[in-house]
C-alpha positions as CSV (number, residue, x, y, z in Angstrom):
1,X,-226.3,224.6,-94.3
2,X,-227.4,224.6,-90.8
3,X,-224.8,225.4,-87.8
4,X,-224.1,222.1,-85.7
5,X,-225.7,222.2,-82.3
6,X,-223.2,223.4,-79.5
7,X,-223.3,222.2,-75.9
8,X,-225.3,224.3,-73.5
9,X,-228.5,224.5,-71.7
10,X,-231.6,222.5,-73.2
11,X,-229.3,220.1,-74.9
12,X,-228.7,216.5,-74.6
13,X,-225.1,215.3,-75.0
14,X,-223.6,211.9,-76.0
15,X,-220.0,211.6,-75.2
16,X,-217.0,209.4,-74.5
17,X,-215.1,210.5,-71.4
18,X,-212.2,209.4,-69.3
19,X,-211.3,210.7,-65.7
20,X,-207.5,210.4,-64.9
21,X,-205.6,211.1,-61.7
22,X,-202.7,213.5,-61.6
23,X,-200.5,210.3,-62.0
24,X,-202.2,209.5,-65.5
25,X,-203.9,206.4,-64.0
26,X,-207.5,206.0,-65.6
27,X,-210.2,205.9,-63.0
28,X,-213.1,205.6,-65.3
29,X,-213.6,205.6,-69.2
30,X,-216.3,204.9,-71.8
31,X,-213.9,204.9,-74.6
32,X,-213.9,201.4,-76.0
33,X,-217.3,200.9,-75.0
34,X,-220.9,202.7,-75.1
35,X,-221.0,206.5,-74.9
36,X,-222.7,208.3,-72.0
37,X,-225.6,210.3,-72.6
38,X,-226.8,213.2,-70.1
39,X,-228.8,216.4,-70.4
40,X,-227.1,219.6,-69.7
41,X,-227.7,220.7,-66.1
42,X,-228.9,217.3,-64.8
43,X,-226.2,217.1,-62.2
44,X,-224.8,213.8,-63.6
45,X,-221.4,215.4,-64.1
46,X,-219.6,217.8,-61.5
47,X,-220.3,221.3,-62.4
48,X,-216.6,222.1,-63.4
49,X,-216.6,219.2,-65.9
50,X,-220.0,220.2,-67.5
51,X,-218.7,223.8,-67.6
52,X,-215.7,222.6,-69.6
53,X,-217.9,221.4,-72.4
54,X,-219.9,224.5,-73.1
55,X,-219.7,225.5,-76.8
56,X,-218.2,222.1,-78.0
57,X,-220.1,220.3,-80.8
58,X,-220.2,216.8,-82.3
59,X,-216.6,215.6,-83.2
60,X,-214.9,217.9,-80.7
61,X,-212.4,216.5,-78.3
62,X,-211.0,218.3,-75.1
63,X,-208.8,217.5,-72.2
64,X,-209.2,219.5,-69.2
65,X,-207.2,219.4,-66.0
66,X,-209.0,220.6,-62.8
67,X,-208.5,220.8,-59.2
68,X,-210.9,219.5,-56.4
69,X,-212.8,222.7,-56.3
70,X,-214.3,222.2,-60.1
71,X,-214.3,218.2,-59.6
72,X,-215.6,216.3,-56.7
73,X,-214.6,219.0,-54.1
74,X,-212.4,219.2,-51.2
75,X,-212.4,216.5,-48.6
76,X,-214.8,217.5,-45.7
77,X,-213.6,216.3,-42.5
78,X,-217.3,216.3,-41.2
79,X,-218.1,213.6,-43.7
80,X,-215.5,211.3,-41.6
81,X,-217.7,209.8,-38.8
82,X,-217.1,207.2,-36.1
83,X,-219.4,204.5,-35.4
84,X,-219.2,202.0,-32.3
85,X,-218.1,198.7,-33.4
86,X,-221.1,197.1,-31.7
87,X,-223.5,198.9,-34.5
88,X,-222.0,196.3,-36.9
89,X,-222.9,192.7,-37.2
90,X,-220.3,190.5,-35.2
91,X,-219.5,188.6,-38.2
92,X,-219.2,191.6,-40.6
93,X,-215.9,192.1,-42.3
94,X,-214.5,195.5,-41.5
95,X,-211.3,196.7,-42.6
96,X,-209.8,199.8,-44.1
97,X,-210.7,200.4,-47.8
98,X,-214.0,198.3,-47.6
99,X,-217.0,200.2,-49.4
100,X,-220.1,199.6,-47.3
101,X,-223.7,201.0,-48.0
102,X,-225.4,202.9,-45.1
103,X,-229.0,204.4,-45.0
104,X,-229.2,208.2,-44.1
105,X,-231.9,210.0,-42.3
106,X,-234.0,210.2,-45.5
107,X,-233.6,206.4,-46.0
108,X,-231.4,206.7,-49.1
109,X,-228.4,204.6,-49.5
110,X,-225.1,206.3,-48.9
111,X,-221.8,204.5,-49.6
112,X,-219.0,204.9,-47.2
113,X,-215.3,203.7,-47.1
114,X,-214.0,202.2,-43.9
115,X,-210.8,204.3,-42.9
116,X,-209.9,202.5,-39.7
117,X,-211.2,199.9,-37.3
118,X,-210.2,199.3,-33.7
119,X,-212.1,197.3,-30.9
120,X,-214.5,200.2,-30.0
121,X,-214.6,202.2,-33.2
122,X,-215.1,202.0,-36.9
123,X,-214.3,205.1,-38.8
124,X,-216.2,205.7,-42.1
125,X,-215.5,208.4,-44.8
126,X,-218.4,209.5,-46.8
127,X,-216.6,212.0,-49.0
128,X,-216.6,211.1,-52.6
129,X,-213.8,208.8,-53.4
130,X,-212.2,211.5,-55.7
131,X,-212.6,214.6,-53.4
132,X,-209.7,216.3,-52.9
133,X,-207.8,214.9,-56.1
134,X,-206.5,217.0,-59.2
135,X,-208.2,215.3,-62.1
136,X,-207.8,215.3,-66.0
137,X,-211.2,215.1,-67.9
138,X,-210.9,213.8,-71.3
139,X,-214.0,214.0,-73.8
140,X,-214.9,213.2,-77.2
141,X,-218.3,214.6,-78.3
142,X,-220.5,212.1,-80.2
143,X,-223.7,214.0,-80.5
144,X,-225.5,217.2,-79.4
145,X,-229.3,217.2,-79.6
146,X,-232.1,219.3,-78.3
147,X,-233.4,218.1,-75.0
148,X,-236.5,216.0,-75.6
149,X,-239.3,218.3,-74.4
150,X,-242.4,216.8,-72.7
151,X,-245.2,217.2,-75.1
152,X,-248.5,218.8,-73.7
153,X,-251.7,218.4,-75.5
154,X,-254.5,220.6,-74.8
155,X,-258.1,219.3,-75.3
156,X,-260.8,221.8,-75.7
């Protein structure tokens, strides 16, 4: 009988997961729905979450608590930026908590959360919404496979 594949490099992982705040409030979950699939090292999960899966196999369950440094990082004050109010459309709704999309220098969309608004300035936070938070990551591994490798055919 062959050993079941364990999570690590060159593996495609299918899992159910939930992310919970310290209070126990669930922020995101696939339990009760379709599982998520990713390839080890593809940066779809924070590095600390991914590392906590090492060595697990199909059927394994784990719950891991981690600080910001293993999750979505600390809040970076340099990612909180002021914009002049006139840079926004006059009829645009601007209030704390509203998420807006901005375009960065590379023309990529970047979400930002409005932190404050006054007559002259709109302050926007571009940190990940879970930055600076202690989180619990709950997983149930559904399947572990070898990563699909691109086939190269040589013609002579």
